[in-house]
PDB file of N, CA, C and O in Angstrom:
ATOM      1  N   MET A   1     -18.110 -18.765   5.520  1.00  0.00           N
ATOM      2  CA  MET A   1     -16.828 -17.806   5.910  1.00  0.00           C
ATOM      3  C   MET A   1     -16.117 -17.401   4.597  1.00  0.00           C
ATOM      4  O   MET A   1     -15.427 -16.389   4.717  1.00  0.00           O
ATOM      5  N   LYS A   2     -16.131 -17.898   3.521  1.00  0.00           N
ATOM      6  CA  LYS A   2     -15.834 -17.438   2.264  1.00  0.00           C
ATOM      7  C   LYS A   2     -16.675 -16.295   1.493  1.00  0.00           C
ATOM      8  O   LYS A   2     -16.208 -15.567   0.617  1.00  0.00           O
ATOM      9  N   LYS A   3     -17.851 -16.274   1.924  1.00  0.00           N
ATOM     10  CA  LYS A   3     -18.693 -15.318   1.520  1.00  0.00           C
ATOM     11  C   LYS A   3     -18.464 -13.914   2.258  1.00  0.00           C
ATOM     12  O   LYS A   3     -18.359 -12.759   1.847  1.00  0.00           O
ATOM     13  N   ILE A   4     -18.436 -14.434   3.364  1.00  0.00           N
ATOM     14  CA  ILE A   4     -18.132 -13.175   4.347  1.00  0.00           C
ATOM     15  C   ILE A   4     -16.939 -12.338   4.012  1.00  0.00           C
ATOM     16  O   ILE A   4     -16.926 -11.107   4.001  1.00  0.00           O
ATOM     17  N   ALA A   5     -15.773 -13.263   3.693  1.00  0.00           N
ATOM     18  CA  ALA A   5     -14.386 -12.605   3.183  1.00  0.00           C
ATOM     19  C   ALA A   5     -14.502 -11.753   2.102  1.00  0.00           C
ATOM     20  O   ALA A   5     -13.910 -10.675   2.051  1.00  0.00           O
ATOM     21  N   PHE A   6     -15.346 -12.239   1.098  1.00  0.00           N
ATOM     22  CA  PHE A   6     -15.542 -12.030  -0.165  1.00  0.00           C
ATOM     23  C   PHE A   6     -16.431 -10.484  -0.004  1.00  0.00           C
ATOM     24  O   PHE A   6     -16.185  -9.420  -0.571  1.00  0.00           O
ATOM     25  N   ILE A   7     -17.329 -10.749   0.799  1.00  0.00           N
ATOM     26  CA  ILE A   7     -18.080  -9.126   0.775  1.00  0.00           C
ATOM     27  C   ILE A   7     -17.327  -8.067   1.400  1.00  0.00           C
ATOM     28  O   ILE A   7     -17.332  -6.868   1.119  1.00  0.00           O
ATOM     29  N   VAL A   8     -16.571  -8.787   2.437  1.00  0.00           N
ATOM     30  CA  VAL A   8     -15.534  -7.420   3.308  1.00  0.00           C
ATOM     31  C   VAL A   8     -14.765  -6.906   2.336  1.00  0.00           C
ATOM     32  O   VAL A   8     -14.632  -5.690   2.192  1.00  0.00           O
ATOM     33  N   PHE A   9     -14.178  -7.809   1.567  1.00  0.00           N
ATOM     34  CA  PHE A   9     -12.946  -7.341   0.387  1.00  0.00           C
ATOM     35  C   PHE A   9     -13.703  -6.525  -0.762  1.00  0.00           C
ATOM     36  O   PHE A   9     -13.169  -5.546  -1.283  1.00  0.00           O
ATOM     37  N   PHE A  10     -14.862  -6.937  -1.098  1.00  0.00           N
ATOM     38  CA  PHE A  10     -15.637  -6.220  -2.152  1.00  0.00           C
ATOM     39  C   PHE A  10     -15.899  -4.700  -1.495  1.00  0.00           C
ATOM     40  O   PHE A  10     -15.653  -3.687  -2.149  1.00  0.00           O
ATOM     41  N   PHE A  11     -16.480  -4.651   0.014  1.00  0.00           N
ATOM     42  CA  PHE A  11     -16.637  -3.122   0.136  1.00  0.00           C
ATOM     43  C   PHE A  11     -15.154  -2.378   0.343  1.00  0.00           C
ATOM     44  O   PHE A  11     -15.128  -1.249  -0.147  1.00  0.00           O
ATOM     45  N   TYR A  12     -14.228  -2.704   0.821  1.00  0.00           N
ATOM     46  CA  TYR A  12     -13.164  -2.306   0.828  1.00  0.00           C
ATOM     47  C   TYR A  12     -12.298  -1.860  -0.460  1.00  0.00           C
ATOM     48  O   TYR A  12     -11.338  -1.090  -0.467  1.00  0.00           O
ATOM     49  N   LEU A  13     -12.857  -2.514  -1.503  1.00  0.00           N
ATOM     50  CA  LEU A  13     -12.234  -2.405  -2.792  1.00  0.00           C
ATOM     51  C   LEU A  13     -13.223  -1.077  -3.351  1.00  0.00           C
ATOM     52  O   LEU A  13     -12.872  -0.455  -4.353  1.00  0.00           O
ATOM     53  N   GLN A  14     -14.169  -0.807  -2.788  1.00  0.00           N
ATOM     54  CA  GLN A  14     -15.397   0.204  -3.188  1.00  0.00           C
ATOM     55  C   GLN A  14     -14.766   1.452  -2.614  1.00  0.00           C
ATOM     56  O   GLN A  14     -14.684   2.510  -3.237  1.00  0.00           O
ATOM     57  N   ILE A  15     -14.268   1.232  -1.226  1.00  0.00           N
ATOM     58  CA  ILE A  15     -13.704   2.506  -0.670  1.00  0.00           C
ATOM     59  C   ILE A  15     -12.428   3.034  -1.448  1.00  0.00           C
ATOM     60  O   ILE A  15     -12.204   4.202  -1.766  1.00  0.00           O
ATOM     61  N   ALA A  16     -11.679   1.974  -1.675  1.00  0.00           N
ATOM     62  CA  ALA A  16     -10.390   2.494  -2.272  1.00  0.00           C
ATOM     63  C   ALA A  16     -10.726   3.138  -3.474  1.00  0.00           C
ATOM     64  O   ALA A  16     -10.198   4.226  -3.705  1.00  0.00           O
ATOM     65  N   ASN A  17     -11.656   2.561  -4.420  1.00  0.00           N
ATOM     66  CA  ASN A  17     -11.970   3.414  -5.488  1.00  0.00           C
ATOM     67  C   ASN A  17     -12.335   4.818  -5.260  1.00  0.00           C
ATOM     68  O   ASN A  17     -11.908   5.747  -5.945  1.00  0.00           O
ATOM     69  N   ALA A  18     -13.084   4.929  -4.342  1.00  0.00           N
ATOM     70  CA  ALA A  18     -13.918   6.370  -4.193  1.00  0.00           C
ATOM     71  C   ALA A  18     -12.263   7.474  -3.579  1.00  0.00           C
ATOM     72  O   ALA A  18     -12.053   8.678  -3.732  1.00  0.00           O
ATOM     73  N   GLN A  19     -11.530   6.562  -3.003  1.00  0.00           N
ATOM     74  CA  GLN A  19     -10.340   7.592  -2.477  1.00  0.00           C
ATOM     75  C   GLN A  19      -9.603   8.252  -3.917  1.00  0.00           C
ATOM     76  O   GLN A  19      -9.432   9.449  -4.149  1.00  0.00           O
ATOM     77  N   CYS A  20      -9.240   7.116  -4.775  1.00  0.00           N
ATOM     78  CA  CYS A  20      -8.503   7.157  -5.812  1.00  0.00           C
ATOM     79  C   CYS A  20      -9.117   8.693  -6.525  1.00  0.00           C
ATOM     80  O   CYS A  20      -8.381   9.626  -6.845  1.00  0.00           O
ATOM     81  N   ALA A  21     -10.620   8.681  -6.671  1.00  0.00           N
ATOM     82  CA  ALA A  21     -11.284   9.761  -7.392  1.00  0.00           C
ATOM     83  C   ALA A  21     -11.184  10.777  -6.811  1.00  0.00           C
ATOM     84  O   ALA A  21     -11.168  11.788  -7.513  1.00  0.00           O
ATOM     85  N   MET A  22     -11.080  10.938  -5.360  1.00  0.00           N
ATOM     86  CA  MET A  22     -10.714  12.095  -4.552  1.00  0.00           C
ATOM     87  C   MET A  22      -9.291  12.531  -4.845  1.00  0.00           C
ATOM     88  O   MET A  22      -9.081  13.714  -5.113  1.00  0.00           O
ATOM     89  N   CYS A  23      -8.549  11.871  -4.820  1.00  0.00           N
ATOM     90  CA  CYS A  23      -7.168  12.410  -5.031  1.00  0.00           C
ATOM     91  C   CYS A  23      -6.860  12.924  -6.274  1.00  0.00           C
ATOM     92  O   CYS A  23      -6.165  13.923  -6.458  1.00  0.00           O
ATOM     93  N   LYS A  24      -7.515  12.058  -7.362  1.00  0.00           N
ATOM     94  CA  LYS A  24      -7.318  12.597  -8.779  1.00  0.00           C
ATOM     95  C   LYS A  24      -7.957  14.027  -8.601  1.00  0.00           C
ATOM     96  O   LYS A  24      -7.401  15.008  -9.096  1.00  0.00           O
ATOM     97  N   ALA A  25      -8.938  14.115  -8.006  1.00  0.00           N
ATOM     98  CA  ALA A  25      -9.631  15.648  -8.114  1.00  0.00           C
ATOM     99  C   ALA A  25      -8.903  16.682  -7.512  1.00  0.00           C
ATOM    100  O   ALA A  25      -9.032  17.825  -7.951  1.00  0.00           O
ATOM    101  N   VAL A  26      -7.939  16.380  -6.298  1.00  0.00           N
ATOM    102  CA  VAL A  26      -7.245  17.311  -5.828  1.00  0.00           C
ATOM    103  C   VAL A  26      -5.912  17.455  -6.823  1.00  0.00           C
ATOM    104  O   VAL A  26      -5.468  18.596  -6.950  1.00  0.00           O
ATOM    105  N   VAL A  27      -5.397  16.616  -7.374  1.00  0.00           N
ATOM    106  CA  VAL A  27      -4.320  17.007  -8.285  1.00  0.00           C
ATOM    107  C   VAL A  27      -4.702  17.782  -9.460  1.00  0.00           C
ATOM    108  O   VAL A  27      -3.920  18.566  -9.997  1.00  0.00           O
ATOM    109  N   GLU A  28      -6.021  17.554  -9.913  1.00  0.00           N
ATOM    110  CA  GLU A  28      -6.377  18.195 -11.055  1.00  0.00           C
ATOM    111  C   GLU A  28      -6.884  19.846 -10.724  1.00  0.00           C
ATOM    112  O   GLU A  28      -7.244  20.609 -11.621  1.00  0.00           O
ATOM    113  N   SER A  29      -6.845  20.132  -9.606  1.00  0.00           N
ATOM    114  CA  SER A  29      -7.617  21.172  -8.890  1.00  0.00           C
ATOM    115  C   SER A  29      -6.068  22.495  -9.510  1.00  0.00           C
ATOM    116  O   SER A  29      -6.174  23.714  -9.373  1.00  0.00           O
ATOM    117  N   GLY A  30      -5.130  21.974  -9.982  1.00  0.00           N
ATOM    118  CA  GLY A  30      -4.181  22.890 -10.363  1.00  0.00           C
ATOM    119  C   GLY A  30      -3.157  23.371  -9.382  1.00  0.00           C
ATOM    120  O   GLY A  30      -2.180  23.947  -9.858  1.00  0.00           O
ATOM    121  N   ASN A  31      -3.244  23.201  -7.901  1.00  0.00           N
ATOM    122  CA  ASN A  31      -2.241  23.644  -7.305  1.00  0.00           C
ATOM    123  C   ASN A  31      -0.857  22.613  -6.974  1.00  0.00           C
ATOM    124  O   ASN A  31      -0.827  21.486  -6.481  1.00  0.00           O
ATOM    125  N   PRO A  32      -0.033  23.276  -7.339  1.00  0.00           N
ATOM    126  CA  PRO A  32       1.307  22.579  -7.405  1.00  0.00           C
ATOM    127  C   PRO A  32       1.718  21.886  -6.040  1.00  0.00           C
ATOM    128  O   PRO A  32       2.056  20.704  -5.988  1.00  0.00           O
ATOM    129  N   SER A  33       1.655  22.795  -4.847  1.00  0.00           N
ATOM    130  CA  SER A  33       1.902  22.505  -3.926  1.00  0.00           C
ATOM    131  C   SER A  33       1.017  21.156  -2.872  1.00  0.00           C
ATOM    132  O   SER A  33       1.446  20.443  -1.965  1.00  0.00           O
ATOM    133  N   GLU A  34      -0.332  21.261  -3.511  1.00  0.00           N
ATOM    134  CA  GLU A  34      -1.270  20.019  -3.177  1.00  0.00           C
ATOM    135  C   GLU A  34      -0.816  19.038  -3.882  1.00  0.00           C
ATOM    136  O   GLU A  34      -0.677  18.016  -3.211  1.00  0.00           O
ATOM    137  N   ALA A  35      -0.512  18.935  -5.039  1.00  0.00           N
ATOM    138  CA  ALA A  35       0.027  17.708  -5.928  1.00  0.00           C
ATOM    139  C   ALA A  35       1.323  17.147  -5.324  1.00  0.00           C
ATOM    140  O   ALA A  35       1.446  15.931  -5.179  1.00  0.00           O
ATOM    141  N   GLU A  36       2.394  18.094  -4.931  1.00  0.00           N
ATOM    142  CA  GLU A  36       3.538  17.623  -4.436  1.00  0.00           C
ATOM    143  C   GLU A  36       3.411  17.015  -3.077  1.00  0.00           C
ATOM    144  O   GLU A  36       4.073  16.038  -2.728  1.00  0.00           O
ATOM    145  N   GLY A  37       2.685  17.523  -2.449  1.00  0.00           N
ATOM    146  CA  GLY A  37       2.236  16.697  -1.197  1.00  0.00           C
ATOM    147  C   GLY A  37       1.428  15.411  -0.963  1.00  0.00           C
ATOM    148  O   GLY A  37       1.515  14.560  -0.078  1.00  0.00           O
ATOM    149  N   LEU A  38       0.717  15.514  -1.895  1.00  0.00           N
ATOM    150  CA  LEU A  38       0.216  14.012  -2.265  1.00  0.00           C
ATOM    151  C   LEU A  38       1.067  13.373  -2.618  1.00  0.00           C
ATOM    152  O   LEU A  38       1.189  12.443  -1.821  1.00  0.00           O
ATOM    153  N   ASN A  39       1.785  13.316  -3.403  1.00  0.00           N
ATOM    154  CA  ASN A  39       2.932  12.455  -4.121  1.00  0.00           C
ATOM    155  C   ASN A  39       3.919  12.030  -2.813  1.00  0.00           C
ATOM    156  O   ASN A  39       4.242  10.870  -2.556  1.00  0.00           O
ATOM    157  N   SER A  40       4.360  13.322  -1.983  1.00  0.00           N
ATOM    158  CA  SER A  40       5.054  12.558  -0.730  1.00  0.00           C
ATOM    159  C   SER A  40       4.320  11.915   0.018  1.00  0.00           C
ATOM    160  O   SER A  40       4.888  10.964   0.554  1.00  0.00           O
ATOM    161  N   GLY A  41       2.937  12.102   0.352  1.00  0.00           N
ATOM    162  CA  GLY A  41       2.484  11.164   1.190  1.00  0.00           C
ATOM    163  C   GLY A  41       2.254   9.824   0.583  1.00  0.00           C
ATOM    164  O   GLY A  41       2.120   8.838   1.308  1.00  0.00           O
ATOM    165  N   ILE A  42       2.195   9.733  -0.916  1.00  0.00           N
ATOM    166  CA  ILE A  42       1.963   8.546  -1.109  1.00  0.00           C
ATOM    167  C   ILE A  42       3.345   7.762  -1.259  1.00  0.00           C
ATOM    168  O   ILE A  42       3.272   6.562  -0.992  1.00  0.00           O
ATOM    169  N   LEU A  43       4.417   8.182  -1.590  1.00  0.00           N
ATOM    170  CA  LEU A  43       5.578   7.691  -1.157  1.00  0.00           C
ATOM    171  C   LEU A  43       5.951   7.172   0.397  1.00  0.00           C
ATOM    172  O   LEU A  43       6.523   6.142   0.754  1.00  0.00           O
ATOM    173  N   TYR A  44       5.447   8.197   1.117  1.00  0.00           N
ATOM    174  CA  TYR A  44       5.686   7.804   2.652  1.00  0.00           C
ATOM    175  C   TYR A  44       4.776   6.531   2.976  1.00  0.00           C
ATOM    176  O   TYR A  44       5.130   5.716   3.827  1.00  0.00           O
ATOM    177  N   LEU A  45       3.598   6.402   2.264  1.00  0.00           N
ATOM    178  CA  LEU A  45       2.487   5.163   2.439  1.00  0.00           C
ATOM    179  C   LEU A  45       3.437   3.759   1.938  1.00  0.00           C
ATOM    180  O   LEU A  45       3.556   2.676   2.511  1.00  0.00           O
ATOM    181  N   MET A  46       3.987   4.198   0.771  1.00  0.00           N
ATOM    182  CA  MET A  46       4.581   3.028  -0.018  1.00  0.00           C
ATOM    183  C   MET A  46       5.756   2.282   0.560  1.00  0.00           C
ATOM    184  O   MET A  46       5.965   1.110   0.250  1.00  0.00           O
ATOM    185  N   ILE A  47       6.581   2.998   1.458  1.00  0.00           N
ATOM    186  CA  ILE A  47       7.617   2.524   1.984  1.00  0.00           C
ATOM    187  C   ILE A  47       7.418   1.325   3.138  1.00  0.00           C
ATOM    188  O   ILE A  47       8.187   0.402   3.408  1.00  0.00           O
ATOM    189  N   PHE A  48       6.449   1.574   3.577  1.00  0.00           N
ATOM    190  CA  PHE A  48       6.444   0.331   4.704  1.00  0.00           C
ATOM    191  C   PHE A  48       6.013  -0.942   4.508  1.00  0.00           C
ATOM    192  O   PHE A  48       6.277  -1.840   5.307  1.00  0.00           O
ATOM    193  N   PRO A  49       5.133  -1.166   3.148  1.00  0.00           N
ATOM    194  CA  PRO A  49       4.992  -2.587   2.804  1.00  0.00           C
ATOM    195  C   PRO A  49       6.439  -3.249   2.289  1.00  0.00           C
ATOM    196  O   PRO A  49       6.753  -4.439   2.334  1.00  0.00           O
ATOM    197  N   TYR A  50       7.148  -2.239   1.835  1.00  0.00           N
ATOM    198  CA  TYR A  50       8.383  -2.671   1.211  1.00  0.00           C
ATOM    199  C   TYR A  50       9.640  -2.720   2.033  1.00  0.00           C
ATOM    200  O   TYR A  50      10.703  -3.113   1.552  1.00  0.00           O
ATOM    201  N   LEU A  51       9.517  -2.334   3.233  1.00  0.00           N
ATOM    202  CA  LEU A  51      10.297  -2.658   4.443  1.00  0.00           C
ATOM    203  C   LEU A  51       9.766  -3.909   5.224  1.00  0.00           C
ATOM    204  O   LEU A  51      10.593  -4.689   5.696  1.00  0.00           O
ATOM    205  N   LEU A  52       8.590  -4.107   5.363  1.00  0.00           N
ATOM    206  CA  LEU A  52       7.993  -5.474   5.610  1.00  0.00           C
ATOM    207  C   LEU A  52       8.557  -6.639   5.153  1.00  0.00           C
ATOM    208  O   LEU A  52       9.092  -7.566   5.762  1.00  0.00           O
ATOM    209  N   VAL A  53       8.347  -6.440   3.936  1.00  0.00           N
ATOM    210  CA  VAL A  53       8.625  -7.505   2.952  1.00  0.00           C
ATOM    211  C   VAL A  53      10.001  -7.949   2.688  1.00  0.00           C
ATOM    212  O   VAL A  53      10.326  -9.104   2.414  1.00  0.00           O
ATOM    213  N   GLY A  54      10.930  -6.744   2.812  1.00  0.00           N
ATOM    214  CA  GLY A  54      12.280  -6.900   2.803  1.00  0.00           C
ATOM    215  C   GLY A  54      12.705  -7.693   4.209  1.00  0.00           C
ATOM    216  O   GLY A  54      13.447  -8.674   4.268  1.00  0.00           O
ATOM    217  N   THR A  55      12.104  -7.079   5.231  1.00  0.00           N
ATOM    218  CA  THR A  55      12.688  -7.583   6.406  1.00  0.00           C
ATOM    219  C   THR A  55      12.164  -9.177   6.554  1.00  0.00           C
ATOM    220  O   THR A  55      12.837 -10.033   7.129  1.00  0.00           O
ATOM    221  N   LEU A  56      11.081  -9.388   6.047  1.00  0.00           N
ATOM    222  CA  LEU A  56      10.628 -10.835   6.162  1.00  0.00           C
ATOM    223  C   LEU A  56      11.628 -11.800   5.229  1.00  0.00           C
ATOM    224  O   LEU A  56      12.277 -12.766   5.630  1.00  0.00           O
ATOM    225  N   LEU A  57      11.576 -11.337   4.054  1.00  0.00           N
ATOM    226  CA  LEU A  57      12.631 -11.909   3.036  1.00  0.00           C
ATOM    227  C   LEU A  57      14.048 -12.250   4.109  1.00  0.00           C
ATOM    228  O   LEU A  57      14.342 -13.351   4.575  1.00  0.00           O
ATOM    229  N   TYR A  58      14.692 -11.102   4.289  1.00  0.00           N
ATOM    230  CA  TYR A  58      15.853 -11.122   4.944  1.00  0.00           C
ATOM    231  C   TYR A  58      15.888 -12.303   6.021  1.00  0.00           C
ATOM    232  O   TYR A  58      16.732 -13.199   6.004  1.00  0.00           O
ATOM    233  N   PHE A  59      15.037 -12.206   6.797  1.00  0.00           N
ATOM    234  CA  PHE A  59      14.765 -13.229   8.045  1.00  0.00           C
ATOM    235  C   PHE A  59      14.847 -14.743   7.486  1.00  0.00           C
ATOM    236  O   PHE A  59      15.519 -15.616   8.036  1.00  0.00           O
ATOM    237  N   ILE A  60      14.012 -14.955   6.223  1.00  0.00           N
ATOM    238  CA  ILE A  60      13.859 -16.204   5.522  1.00  0.00           C
ATOM    239  C   ILE A  60      15.137 -16.643   5.107  1.00  0.00           C
ATOM    240  O   ILE A  60      15.488 -17.714   5.603  1.00  0.00           O
ATOM    241  N   VAL A  61      15.951 -16.077   4.300  1.00  0.00           N
ATOM    242  CA  VAL A  61      17.220 -16.305   3.742  1.00  0.00           C
ATOM    243  C   VAL A  61      18.279 -16.557   4.878  1.00  0.00           C
ATOM    244  O   VAL A  61      19.138 -17.432   4.769  1.00  0.00           O
ATOM    245  N   LYS A  62      18.198 -15.972   5.660  1.00  0.00           N
ATOM    246  CA  LYS A  62      18.988 -15.966   6.892  1.00  0.00           C
ATOM    247  C   LYS A  62      18.790 -17.553   7.702  1.00  0.00           C
ATOM    248  O   LYS A  62      19.698 -18.270   8.122  1.00  0.00           O
ATOM    249  N   ASN A  63      17.434 -17.789   7.751  1.00  0.00           N
ATOM    250  CA  ASN A  63      17.064 -19.000   8.566  1.00  0.00           C
ATOM    251  C   ASN A  63      17.526 -20.107   7.774  1.00  0.00           C
ATOM    252  O   ASN A  63      18.151 -21.061   8.238  1.00  0.00           O
ATOM    253  N   ARG A  64      17.144 -19.930   6.348  1.00  0.00           N
ATOM    254  CA  ARG A  64      17.529 -21.069   5.338  1.00  0.00           C
ATOM    255  C   ARG A  64      19.164 -21.424   5.432  1.00  0.00           C
ATOM    256  O   ARG A  64      19.698 -22.524   5.576  1.00  0.00           O
ATOM    257  N   LYS A  65      19.696 -20.245   5.314  1.00  0.00           N
ATOM    258  CA  LYS A  65      21.144 -20.365   5.337  1.00  0.00           C
ATOM    259  C   LYS A  65      21.826 -21.044   6.586  1.00  0.00           C
ATOM    260  O   LYS A  65      22.698 -21.910   6.507  1.00  0.00           O
ATOM    261  N   LYS A  66      21.386 -20.609   7.562  1.00  0.00           N
ATOM    262  CA  LYS A  66      21.319 -21.213   9.055  1.00  0.00           C
ATOM    263  C   LYS A  66      21.074 -22.841   8.987  1.00  0.00           C
ATOM    264  O   LYS A  66      21.871 -23.706   9.351  1.00  0.00           O
ATOM    265  N   ASN A  67      20.066 -22.986   8.556  1.00  0.00           N
ATOM    266  CA  ASN A  67      19.865 -24.629   8.744  1.00  0.00           C
ATOM    267  C   ASN A  67      20.410 -25.445   7.610  1.00  0.00           C
ATOM    268  O   ASN A  67      20.072 -26.628   7.603  1.00  0.00           O
ATOM    269  N   LYS A  68      21.342 -24.940   6.470  1.00  0.00           N
ATOM    270  CA  LYS A  68      21.964 -25.889   5.444  1.00  0.00           C
ATOM    271  C   LYS A  68      23.252 -25.887   6.191  1.00  0.00           C
ATOM    272  O   LYS A  68      23.998 -26.803   5.843  1.00  0.00           O
ATOM    273  N   LEU A  69      23.705 -25.122   7.105  1.00  0.00           N
ATOM    274  CA  LEU A  69      25.097 -25.448   7.587  1.00  0.00           C
ATOM    275  C   LEU A  69      25.128 -26.242   8.886  1.00  0.00           C
ATOM    276  O   LEU A  69      26.205 -26.570   9.383  1.00  0.00           O
TER     277      LEU A  69
END
């Protein structure tokens, strides 16, 4: 099971690395509107993990305070 998980993780890591090279090529092409759109897309994608973690932490803290009373 651990070998399968490692292999899957390894291949996803390679795909992510390839995507970074593609993004770098787009930014280096010199078109400022494409670079701005790429930055906006990155910010849009980054907000969801923070929202999920923040919501999870909020409910954990709320639950712990409730149990202490």
